[in-house]
DSSP file (Angstrom, degrees, kcal/mol; ACC not computed):
  #  RESIDUE AA STRUCTURE BP1 BP2  ACC     N-H-->O    O-->H-N    N-H-->O    O-->H-N    TCO  KAPPA ALPHA  PHI   PSI    X-CA   Y-CA   Z-CA
    1    1 A X     >        0   0    0      0, 0.0     4,-1.9     0, 0.0     5,-0.2   0.000 360.0 360.0 360.0 -43.0   -4.1  -67.4  -13.9
    2    2 A X  H  >  +     0   0    0      1,-0.2     4,-1.7     2,-0.2     5,-0.1   0.894 360.0  47.5 -62.0 -40.3   -4.7  -64.2  -12.0
    3    3 A X  H  > S+     0   0    0      1,-0.2     4,-2.6     2,-0.2    -1,-0.2   0.839 107.5  55.1 -72.6 -33.2   -1.6  -64.8   -9.8
    4    4 A X  H  > S+     0   0    0      2,-0.2     4,-2.5     1,-0.2    -1,-0.2   0.886 108.0  49.3 -67.7 -37.1    0.6  -65.6  -12.8
    5    5 A X  H  X S+     0   0    0     -4,-1.9     4,-2.4     2,-0.2    -2,-0.2   0.910 112.3  48.3 -65.4 -42.1   -0.3  -62.3  -14.4
    6    6 A X  H  X S+     0   0    0     -4,-1.7     4,-2.3     2,-0.2    -2,-0.2   0.916 113.1  47.6 -63.5 -44.1    0.5  -60.5  -11.1
    7    7 A X  H  X S+     0   0    0     -4,-2.6     4,-2.3     2,-0.2    -2,-0.2   0.911 112.0  49.4 -64.0 -43.3    3.8  -62.4  -10.8
    8    8 A X  H  X S+     0   0    0     -4,-2.5     4,-2.0     2,-0.2    -2,-0.2   0.903 111.5  49.3 -63.1 -42.0    4.8  -61.6  -14.4
    9    9 A X  H  X S+     0   0    0     -4,-2.4     4,-2.2     2,-0.2    -2,-0.2   0.907 110.6  50.4 -63.2 -42.8    4.0  -57.9  -14.0
   10   10 A X  H  X S+     0   0    0     -4,-2.3     4,-2.3     1,-0.2    -2,-0.2   0.902 110.1  49.6 -63.8 -42.4    6.0  -57.8  -10.8
   11   11 A X  H  X S+     0   0    0     -4,-2.3     4,-2.2     1,-0.2    -1,-0.2   0.884 110.2  51.6 -63.2 -39.1    9.0  -59.4  -12.4
   12   12 A X  H  X S+     0   0    0     -4,-2.0     4,-0.8     2,-0.2    -2,-0.2   0.914 110.8  47.0 -64.7 -43.3    8.8  -57.0  -15.3
   13   13 A X  H  < S+     0   0    0     -4,-2.2     3,-0.5     1,-0.2    -2,-0.2   0.907 113.9  47.7 -66.3 -41.9    8.7  -54.0  -13.0
   14   14 A X  H  < S+     0   0    0     -4,-2.3    -1,-0.2     1,-0.2    -2,-0.2   0.874 112.6  48.4 -67.7 -37.5   11.7  -55.2  -11.0
   15   15 A X  H  < S+     0   0    0     -4,-2.2    -1,-0.2    -5,-0.2    -2,-0.2   0.567  84.7 113.0 -84.0  -7.5   13.8  -56.1  -14.0
   16   16 A X  S  < S-     0   0    0     -4,-0.8     2,-0.9    -3,-0.5     3,-0.1  -0.367  77.2-114.6 -65.1 143.2   13.3  -52.8  -15.8
   17   17 A X    >   -     0   0    0      1,-0.2     3,-1.2     2,-0.0     4,-0.3  -0.701  27.2-166.8 -79.6 104.8   16.4  -50.6  -16.0
   18   18 A X  G >> S+     0   0    0     -2,-0.9     3,-1.1     1,-0.3     4,-0.8   0.718  80.0  71.5 -70.5 -20.1   15.5  -47.6  -13.9
   19   19 A X  G 34 S+     0   0    0      1,-0.3     3,-0.3     2,-0.2    -1,-0.3   0.791  93.6  57.3 -65.1 -25.6   18.4  -45.6  -15.3
   20   20 A X  G <4 S+     0   0    0     -3,-1.2    -1,-0.3     1,-0.2    -2,-0.2   0.659  98.6  61.1 -76.2 -16.8   16.5  -45.3  -18.5
   21   21 A X  T <4 S+     0   0    0     -3,-1.1    -1,-0.2    -4,-0.3     2,-0.2   0.761  87.2  85.4 -83.4 -24.9   13.6  -43.7  -16.8
   22   22 A X  S  < S-     0   0    0     -4,-0.8     2,-0.5    -3,-0.3     0, 0.0  -0.526  84.5-117.9 -78.5 143.5   15.5  -40.7  -15.5
   23   23 A X        -     0   0    0     -2,-0.2     2,-0.4    66,-0.1    66,-0.2  -0.696  22.2-134.4 -82.9 126.2   15.8  -37.7  -17.9
   24   24 A X        -     0   0    0     64,-2.7     2,-0.1    -2,-0.5    -1,-0.0  -0.677  26.6-121.3 -79.3 127.2   19.4  -36.9  -18.8
   25   25 A X    >   -     0   0    0     -2,-0.4     3,-1.4     1,-0.1     4,-0.1  -0.379   8.3-129.2 -72.2 147.6   20.0  -33.2  -18.5
   26   26 A X  G >  S+     0   0    0      1,-0.3     3,-2.5     2,-0.2     4,-0.4   0.826 102.2  72.7 -62.4 -32.2   21.1  -31.2  -21.6
   27   27 A X  G >  S+     0   0    0      1,-0.3     3,-0.6     2,-0.2    -1,-0.3   0.625  77.7  78.6 -65.0  -8.6   24.0  -29.7  -19.7
   28   28 A X  G <  S+     0   0    0     -3,-1.4    -1,-0.3     1,-0.2    -2,-0.2   0.669  87.0  61.5 -68.4 -15.6   25.8  -33.0  -19.8
   29   29 A X  G <  S+     0   0    0     -3,-2.5    19,-0.3    -4,-0.1    -1,-0.2   0.784  80.0 102.0 -79.8 -28.4   26.7  -32.2  -23.4
   30   30 A X    <   +     0   0    0     -3,-0.6     2,-0.2    -4,-0.4    19,-0.2  -0.279  60.9  51.9 -65.6 141.0   28.7  -29.1  -22.6
   31   31 A X  E    S-A   48   0A   0     17,-2.0    17,-2.9     2,-0.0     2,-0.4  -0.771  93.1 -44.9 131.0-174.3   32.5  -29.4  -22.6
   32   32 A X  E     -AB  47 139A   0    107,-2.2   106,-2.8    -2,-0.2   107,-1.3  -0.776  53.6-172.9 -95.6 136.8   35.3  -30.7  -24.9
   33   33 A X  E     -AB  46 137A   0     13,-3.3    13,-2.8    -2,-0.4     2,-0.4  -0.937  15.8-146.0-129.8 148.8   34.8  -34.0  -26.7
   34   34 A X  E     -AB  45 136A   0    102,-2.7   102,-2.5    -2,-0.3     2,-0.4  -0.963  22.1-126.7-115.3 133.2   37.1  -36.2  -28.9
   35   35 A X  E     - B   0 135A   0      9,-2.6     8,-3.0    -2,-0.4     2,-0.3  -0.641  31.9-176.6 -80.5 130.3   35.6  -38.2  -31.8
   36   36 A X  E     + B   0 134A   0     98,-3.0    98,-2.5    -2,-0.4     6,-0.0  -0.936  59.7  14.1-128.5 151.7   36.5  -41.9  -31.6
   37   37 A X  S    S+     0   0    0     -2,-0.3    -1,-0.2    96,-0.2    98,-0.0   0.860  87.0 123.7  55.8  40.2   35.8  -44.8  -34.0
   38   38 A X    >   -     0   0    0      1,-0.3     3,-1.7    -3,-0.2     2,-0.3   0.136  62.2-137.3-118.3  18.7   34.8  -42.3  -36.7
   39   39 A X  G >  S+     0   0    0      1,-0.3     3,-1.7     2,-0.2    -1,-0.3  -0.451  87.2   9.3  65.8-121.9   37.1  -43.2  -39.6
   40   40 A X  G 3  S+     0   0    0     -2,-0.3    -1,-0.3     1,-0.3    26,-0.2   0.684 131.3  56.8 -68.1 -17.9   38.4  -40.0  -41.2
   41   41 A X  G X  S+     0   0    0     -3,-1.7     3,-2.0     2,-0.1    -1,-0.3   0.453  77.7 134.1 -90.0  -1.2   37.0  -37.9  -38.4
   42   42 A X  T <  S+     0   0    0     -3,-1.7    -6,-0.2     1,-0.2    24,-0.2  -0.229  71.3  13.0 -52.9 127.4   38.9  -39.9  -35.7
   43   43 A X  T 3  S+     0   0    0     -8,-3.0    -1,-0.2     1,-0.3     2,-0.2   0.344  83.7 141.4  90.6  -6.6   40.7  -37.7  -33.2
   44   44 A X    <   -     0   0    0     -3,-2.0    -9,-2.6    -9,-0.1     2,-0.4  -0.485  41.5-145.2 -66.8 138.2   38.9  -34.4  -34.0
   45   45 A X  E     -AC  34  62A   0     17,-2.6    16,-3.1   -11,-0.2    17,-1.7  -0.908  19.3-178.5-109.1 134.6   38.2  -32.4  -30.8
   46   46 A X  E     -AC  33  60A   0    -13,-2.8   -13,-3.3    -2,-0.4     2,-0.5  -0.918  20.3-140.9-128.4 155.2   35.1  -30.3  -30.5
   47   47 A X  E     -AC  32  59A   0     12,-2.7    12,-2.3    -2,-0.3     2,-0.5  -0.977  14.8-154.0-117.7 123.1   33.7  -28.0  -27.8
   48   48 A X  E     +AC  31  58A   0    -17,-2.9   -17,-2.0    -2,-0.5     2,-0.3  -0.841  20.6 173.7 -99.1 127.5   30.0  -28.1  -27.2
   49   49 A X  E     - C   0  57A   0      8,-2.6     8,-2.1    -2,-0.5     2,-0.4  -0.878  27.0-129.3-129.9 161.8   28.4  -24.9  -25.8
   50   50 A X  E     - C   0  56A   0     -2,-0.3     6,-0.2     6,-0.2     2,-0.1  -0.939  21.2-145.7-112.5 132.6   25.0  -23.6  -25.0
   51   51 A X    >   -     0   0    0      4,-2.5     3,-1.7    -2,-0.4     0, 0.0  -0.272  37.6 -89.8 -87.1-179.4   23.8  -20.2  -26.2
   52   52 A X  T 3  S+     0   0    0      1,-0.3    -1,-0.1     2,-0.1    -2,-0.0   0.689 126.3  55.4 -66.4 -18.6   21.5  -17.8  -24.3
   53   53 A X  T 3  S-     0   0    0      2,-0.1    -1,-0.3     0, 0.0    -3,-0.0   0.440 120.5-105.3 -92.8  -0.9   18.5  -19.4  -26.1
   54   54 A X  S <  S+     0   0    0     -3,-1.7     2,-0.3     1,-0.3    -2,-0.1   0.589  73.8 140.3  88.5  11.3   19.3  -22.9  -24.9
   55   55 A X        -     0   0    0     27,-0.0    -4,-2.5    29,-0.0     2,-0.4  -0.697  42.7-141.4 -88.6 140.3   20.6  -24.1  -28.3
   56   56 A X  E     +C   50   0A   0     -2,-0.3     2,-0.3    27,-0.3    -6,-0.2  -0.855  23.9 170.7-104.7 135.4   23.7  -26.4  -28.4
   57   57 A X  E     -C   49   0A   0     -8,-2.1    -8,-2.6    -2,-0.4     2,-0.5  -0.960  20.9-143.3-136.6 156.2   26.4  -26.1  -31.0
   58   58 A X  E     -CD  48  80A   0     22,-2.0    21,-3.4    -2,-0.3    22,-1.7  -0.984  12.2-165.3-125.6 126.2   29.9  -27.7  -31.3
   59   59 A X  E     -CD  47  78A   0    -12,-2.3   -12,-2.7    -2,-0.5     2,-0.3  -0.846  30.2-105.2-109.7 146.1   32.9  -25.9  -32.7
   60   60 A X  E     +C   46   0A   0     17,-2.6    16,-3.1    -2,-0.4   -14,-0.3  -0.520  36.0 173.1 -71.9 127.9   36.1  -27.6  -33.8
   61   61 A X  E    S+     0   0A   0    -16,-3.1     2,-0.3     1,-0.4   -15,-0.2   0.754  70.6  13.0-101.0 -37.6   38.9  -27.0  -31.3
   62   62 A X  E     -C   45   0A   0    -17,-1.7   -17,-2.6    12,-0.1    -1,-0.4  -0.987  68.1-146.6-146.8 131.3   41.6  -29.3  -32.9
   63   63 A X        -     0   0    0     -2,-0.3     2,-0.1   -19,-0.2   -22,-0.1  -0.502  18.5-125.0 -88.8 162.1   41.7  -31.1  -36.3
   64   64 A X        -     0   0    0     -2,-0.2    -1,-0.1   -24,-0.1   -21,-0.1  -0.267  33.0 -97.9 -91.9-170.6   43.3  -34.5  -36.9
   65   65 A X  S    S+     0   0    0     -2,-0.1     2,-0.2     4,-0.1   -22,-0.1   0.348  76.0 127.7 -94.7   5.9   46.0  -35.1  -39.5
   66   66 A X     >  -     0   0    0    -26,-0.2     4,-2.4   -24,-0.2     5,-0.2  -0.440  58.6-138.8 -66.0 133.1   43.8  -36.4  -42.3
   67   67 A X  H  > S+     0   0    0      1,-0.2     4,-1.5     2,-0.2    -1,-0.1   0.837 101.2  49.5 -65.8 -33.1   44.4  -34.5  -45.5
   68   68 A X  H  > S+     0   0    0      2,-0.2     4,-2.2     1,-0.2    -1,-0.2   0.874 110.0  50.6 -74.4 -36.2   40.7  -34.2  -46.5
   69   69 A X  H  > S+     0   0    0      1,-0.2     4,-2.1     2,-0.2    -2,-0.2   0.937 112.7  46.7 -63.1 -45.8   39.8  -33.0  -43.0
   70   70 A X  H  < S+     0   0    0     -4,-2.4    -2,-0.2     1,-0.2    -1,-0.2   0.807 112.7  51.3 -67.0 -28.8   42.5  -30.3  -43.2
   71   71 A X  H  < S+     0   0    0     -4,-1.5    -1,-0.2    -5,-0.2    -2,-0.2   0.894 123.0  26.1 -73.5 -40.9   41.4  -29.4  -46.8
   72   72 A X  H  < S+     0   0    0     -4,-2.2     2,-0.3    -5,-0.1    -2,-0.2   0.523 116.9  55.3-106.1  -7.1   37.7  -28.9  -46.0
   73   73 A X     <  -     0   0    0     -4,-2.1     2,-0.3    -5,-0.2   -10,-0.0  -0.907  54.9-168.9-128.3 155.4   37.6  -27.9  -42.3
   74   74 A X    >   -     0   0    0     -2,-0.3     3,-1.8   -12,-0.0   -14,-0.3  -0.956  38.2 -88.5-135.6 156.5   39.2  -25.3  -40.1
   75   75 A X  T 3  S+     0   0    0     -2,-0.3   -14,-0.2     1,-0.2     3,-0.1  -0.380 114.9  29.4 -61.3 146.5   39.4  -24.8  -36.3
   76   76 A X  T 3  S+     0   0    0    -16,-3.1    -1,-0.2     1,-0.3   -15,-0.1   0.328  87.1 136.8  77.3  -2.0   36.5  -22.8  -35.0
   77   77 A X    <   -     0   0    0     -3,-1.8   -17,-2.6   -17,-0.1     2,-0.6  -0.440  65.7-107.4 -64.9 147.3   34.2  -24.2  -37.8
   78   78 A X  E     +D   59   0A   0    -19,-0.2   -19,-0.3     1,-0.2     3,-0.1  -0.698  46.4 166.3 -78.6 122.3   30.8  -25.2  -36.5
   79   79 A X  E     +     0   0A   0    -21,-3.4    17,-3.2    -2,-0.6     2,-0.6   0.808  65.1  48.9-105.1 -47.2   30.6  -29.0  -36.5
   80   80 A X  E     +DE  58  95A   0    -22,-1.7   -22,-2.0    15,-0.2    -1,-0.3  -0.876  60.7 179.1 -97.5 121.0   27.5  -29.8  -34.5
   81   81 A X  E     -     0   0A   0     13,-2.6     2,-0.3    -2,-0.6    14,-0.2   0.584  62.1  -2.8 -98.9 -11.8   24.6  -27.7  -35.6
   82   82 A X  E     - E   0  94A   0     12,-1.1    12,-2.8   -27,-0.1     2,-0.4  -0.930  45.5-158.5-175.2 151.6   22.0  -29.0  -33.2
   83   83 A X  E     + E   0  93A   0     -2,-0.3     2,-0.3    10,-0.2   -27,-0.3  -0.991  21.5 174.2-134.9 126.1   21.1  -31.4  -30.5
   84   84 A X  E     - E   0  92A   0      8,-2.2     8,-3.0    -2,-0.4     2,-0.3  -0.960  29.9-112.2-133.8 155.3   17.5  -32.4  -29.7
   85   85 A X  E     + E   0  91A   0     -2,-0.3     6,-0.3     6,-0.2     3,-0.1  -0.661  24.8 176.0 -88.8 134.4   15.9  -34.8  -27.4
   86   86 A X  S    S-     0   0    0      4,-3.1     2,-0.2    -2,-0.3     5,-0.2   0.739  73.8 -24.3 -97.6 -37.8   14.0  -38.0  -28.6
   87   87 A X  S    S-     0   0    0      3,-2.0    -1,-0.3     0, 0.0     0, 0.0  -0.812  88.9 -64.7-155.3-168.9   13.3  -39.4  -25.2
   88   88 A X  S    S+     0   0    0     -2,-0.2   -64,-2.7     1,-0.2   -67,-0.1   0.810 133.9  16.0 -59.6 -29.9   14.6  -39.3  -21.6
   89   89 A X  S    S+     0   0    0    -66,-0.2    29,-0.6   -69,-0.1     2,-0.4   0.460 112.2  78.7-126.3  -4.2   17.9  -40.9  -22.7
   90   90 A X  E     + F   0 117A   0     27,-0.1    -4,-3.1    25,-0.0    -3,-2.0  -0.914  51.4 179.2-117.3 138.1   18.1  -40.7  -26.5
   91   91 A X  E     -EF  85 116A   0     25,-2.7    25,-2.8    -2,-0.4     2,-0.5  -0.819  25.5-130.2-127.4 164.6   19.1  -37.6  -28.5
   92   92 A X  E     -EF  84 115A   0     -8,-3.0    -8,-2.2    -2,-0.3     2,-0.5  -0.988  22.2-164.0-117.4 122.1   19.5  -36.6  -32.1
   93   93 A X  E     -EF  83 114A   0     21,-2.9    21,-2.4    -2,-0.5     2,-0.6  -0.915   5.7-153.0-107.8 129.1   22.8  -34.9  -33.0
   94   94 A X  E     -EF  82 113A   0    -12,-2.8   -13,-2.6    -2,-0.5   -12,-1.1  -0.908  14.8-170.4-104.9 118.3   23.1  -33.1  -36.3
   95   95 A X  E     -EF  80 112A   0     17,-3.1    17,-2.8    -2,-0.6     2,-0.3  -0.823  22.8-121.6-107.8 146.7   26.7  -32.8  -37.6
   96   96 A X  E     - F   0 111A   0    -17,-3.2    15,-0.3    -2,-0.3    14,-0.0  -0.683  34.9-114.9 -81.9 136.7   27.9  -30.8  -40.5
   97   97 A X    >   -     0   0    0     13,-2.7     3,-1.1    -2,-0.3     4,-0.1  -0.265  25.2-109.3 -69.7 161.2   29.5  -32.8  -43.3
   98   98 A X  T 3  S+     0   0    0      1,-0.3     2,-0.4     2,-0.1     3,-0.2   0.940 115.6  29.5 -58.4 -53.5   33.2  -32.4  -44.1
   99   99 A X  T >> S+     0   0    0      1,-0.2     4,-2.4     2,-0.1     3,-0.6  -0.354  76.5 151.9-104.7  51.7   32.8  -30.7  -47.5
  100  100 A X  H <> S+     0   0    0     -3,-1.1     4,-2.6    -2,-0.4    -1,-0.2   0.863  70.1  51.9 -54.5 -44.0   29.5  -29.0  -46.7
  101  101 A X  H 3> S+     0   0    0     -3,-0.2     4,-1.8     1,-0.2    -1,-0.2   0.883 111.2  48.7 -62.0 -35.5   30.0  -26.0  -49.1
  102  102 A X  H <> S+     0   0    0     -3,-0.6     4,-1.0     2,-0.2    -2,-0.2   0.923 112.3  47.4 -68.1 -44.8   30.8  -28.4  -51.9
  103  103 A X  H ><>S+     0   0    0     -4,-2.4     5,-2.9     1,-0.2     3,-0.6   0.899 111.0  53.0 -60.8 -40.8   27.7  -30.5  -51.2
  104  104 A X  H ><5S+     0   0    0     -4,-2.6     3,-1.7    -5,-0.2    -1,-0.2   0.875 101.5  58.6 -63.8 -38.5   25.7  -27.3  -51.0
  105  105 A X  H 3<5S+     0   0    0     -4,-1.8    -1,-0.2     1,-0.3    -2,-0.2   0.793 110.2  44.0 -62.5 -27.7   26.9  -26.1  -54.4
  106  106 A X  T <<5S-     0   0    0     -4,-1.0    -1,-0.3    -3,-0.6    -2,-0.2   0.221 120.4-107.1-102.6  13.6   25.5  -29.3  -56.0
  107  107 A X  T < 5S+     0   0    0     -3,-1.7    -3,-0.2     1,-0.2     2,-0.2   0.719  74.1 137.3  73.2  21.6   22.2  -29.2  -54.1
  108  108 A X      < -     0   0    0     -5,-2.9    -1,-0.2    -6,-0.2     2,-0.1  -0.542  63.8 -82.4 -96.8 164.9   23.1  -32.1  -51.7
  109  109 A X        -     0   0    0     -2,-0.2    -1,-0.1     1,-0.1    -6,-0.0  -0.391  31.6-161.4 -64.5 139.7   22.5  -32.4  -48.0
  110  110 A X        +     0   0    0     -7,-0.1   -13,-2.7    -2,-0.1     2,-0.3   0.364  66.9  51.5-105.5   3.6   25.2  -30.6  -45.9
  111  111 A X  E     -F   96   0A   0    -15,-0.3     2,-0.4   -11,-0.1   -15,-0.2  -0.933  61.0-148.6-139.9 163.1   24.5  -32.4  -42.6
  112  112 A X  E     -F   95   0A   0    -17,-2.8   -17,-3.1    -2,-0.3     2,-0.4  -0.991  13.8-145.2-131.0 138.3   24.1  -35.9  -41.1
  113  113 A X  E     -F   94   0A   0     -2,-0.4     2,-0.4   -19,-0.2   -19,-0.2  -0.863  15.9-175.4-106.9 139.5   21.8  -36.8  -38.1
  114  114 A X  E     -F   93   0A   0    -21,-2.4   -21,-2.9    -2,-0.4     2,-0.3  -0.987  25.5-127.6-129.7 139.6   22.8  -39.5  -35.6
  115  115 A X  E     -F   92   0A   0     -2,-0.4    12,-3.2   -23,-0.2     2,-0.4  -0.677  36.6-165.8 -78.2 144.4   20.8  -41.0  -32.7
  116  116 A X  E     -FG  91 126A   0    -25,-2.8   -25,-2.7    -2,-0.3     2,-0.3  -0.986  17.8-176.3-139.0 144.1   22.9  -40.7  -29.6
  117  117 A X  E     -FG  90 125A   0      8,-2.0     8,-3.1    -2,-0.4     2,-0.2  -0.997  29.3-116.0-137.3 141.5   22.8  -42.2  -26.1
  118  118 A X  E     - G   0 124A   0    -29,-0.6     2,-0.5    -2,-0.3     6,-0.2  -0.559  14.4-161.4 -76.1 140.1   25.1  -41.5  -23.1
  119  119 A X  S    S-     0   0    0      4,-3.2     3,-0.3    -2,-0.2     2,-0.2  -0.837  75.5 -40.2-116.1  86.4   27.2  -44.4  -21.8
  120  120 A X  S    S-     0   0    0     -2,-0.5     3,-0.1     1,-0.2    -1,-0.0  -0.548  96.0 -62.5  81.8-159.0   28.0  -42.9  -18.4
  121  121 A X  S    S+     0   0    0     -2,-0.2    -1,-0.2     1,-0.1     3,-0.0   0.664 131.0  47.7 -96.3 -18.4   28.7  -39.2  -18.2
  122  122 A X  S    S+     0   0    0     -3,-0.3    15,-2.5     1,-0.1     2,-0.4   0.273 101.8  62.0-112.0  11.0   31.8  -39.1  -20.3
  123  123 A X  E     - H   0 136A   0     13,-0.2    -4,-3.2    -4,-0.2     2,-0.5  -0.995  54.4-166.2-142.0 134.2   30.9  -41.1  -23.4
  124  124 A X  E     -GH 118 135A   0     11,-2.8    11,-2.4    -2,-0.4     2,-0.4  -0.975  14.3-149.8-121.6 117.6   28.3  -40.5  -26.0
  125  125 A X  E     -GH 117 134A   0     -8,-3.1    -8,-2.0    -2,-0.5     2,-0.4  -0.743   7.4-150.0 -92.2 130.9   27.5  -43.4  -28.4
  126  126 A X  E     -G  116   0A   0      7,-2.7     6,-2.2    -2,-0.4     7,-0.4  -0.826  60.7  -5.5-100.3 137.3   26.3  -42.6  -31.9
  127  127 A X  S >  S-     0   0    0    -12,-3.2     3,-1.1    -2,-0.4     2,-0.6  -0.236 121.0 -13.8  76.6-171.0   23.9  -45.0  -33.7
  128  128 A X  G >  S-     0   0    0      1,-0.3     3,-1.1     2,-0.1    -2,-0.1  -0.541 135.9 -24.4 -69.0 110.6   22.8  -48.3  -32.4
  129  129 A X  G 3  S-     0   0    0     -2,-0.6    -1,-0.3     1,-0.3    -2,-0.1   0.803 126.1 -52.4  54.4  34.8   25.2  -49.2  -29.5
  130  130 A X  G X  S+     0   0    0     -3,-1.1     3,-1.8    -5,-0.1    -1,-0.3   0.681  93.3 143.0  81.5  18.5   27.9  -46.9  -30.9
  131  131 A X  T <  S+     0   0    0     -3,-1.1    -4,-0.2     1,-0.3     3,-0.1   0.730  75.3  46.8 -65.2 -21.2   27.9  -48.5  -34.4
  132  132 A X  T 3  S-     0   0    0     -6,-2.2    -1,-0.3     1,-0.4     2,-0.2   0.228 124.2 -94.9-103.5  12.7   28.5  -45.0  -35.9
  133  133 A X    <   -     0   0    0     -3,-1.8    -7,-2.7    -7,-0.4    -1,-0.4  -0.583  41.3-107.6 107.4-171.3   31.3  -44.1  -33.5
  134  134 A X  E     -BH  36 125A   0    -98,-2.5   -98,-3.0    -9,-0.2     2,-0.4  -0.972   6.6-125.3-154.5 166.5   31.4  -42.1  -30.3
  135  135 A X  E     -BH  35 124A   0    -11,-2.4   -11,-2.8    -2,-0.3     2,-0.5  -0.964  22.0-159.9-114.0 136.8   32.3  -38.9  -28.5
  136  136 A X  E     -BH  34 123A   0   -102,-2.5  -102,-2.7    -2,-0.4     2,-0.2  -0.981  20.2-125.3-118.7 126.4   34.5  -39.1  -25.4
  137  137 A X  E     +B   33   0A   0    -15,-2.5  -104,-0.3    -2,-0.5     3,-0.1  -0.504  28.2 176.3 -72.0 132.2   34.6  -36.2  -23.0
  138  138 A X  E     -     0   0A   0   -106,-2.8     2,-0.3     1,-0.4  -105,-0.2   0.602  65.4  -5.8-111.6 -18.0   38.0  -34.8  -22.4
  139  139 A X  E      B   32   0A   0   -107,-1.3  -107,-2.2     1,-0.0    -1,-0.4  -0.966 360.0 360.0-167.9 160.6   37.1  -31.8  -20.2
  140  140 A X              0   0    0     -2,-0.3  -107,-0.0  -109,-0.2    -3,-0.0   0.459 360.0 360.0 -75.1 360.0   34.2  -29.8  -18.8
């Protein structure tokens, strides 16, 4: 019995994904990103930057051709309002909704939060395994 527990523990340690144990640095967020698999937000490009206090924000660099996006958003609008760490590899990204001023006028929430995980250095999956879409890095 004692040896089976030792063997089981050893197998568990060997099979663990060590990439999940390393802390992903925040600076991996900086750069230009394109939204993919996001429905009406598909193809929007944003640039994520870090301010002097270490806060990350994302501003719209290029809009897509969707009429509602063009009606309620403009280039240079703030799209990502915050990024915070949940664990070594999981983050929470807060995005501003498309018609945030309209939602605000009716007392509704103006932002949406997504859990996010990196898939390599150039892809960020939103939701469980990218079920809510992804960001693909297009430049540093």
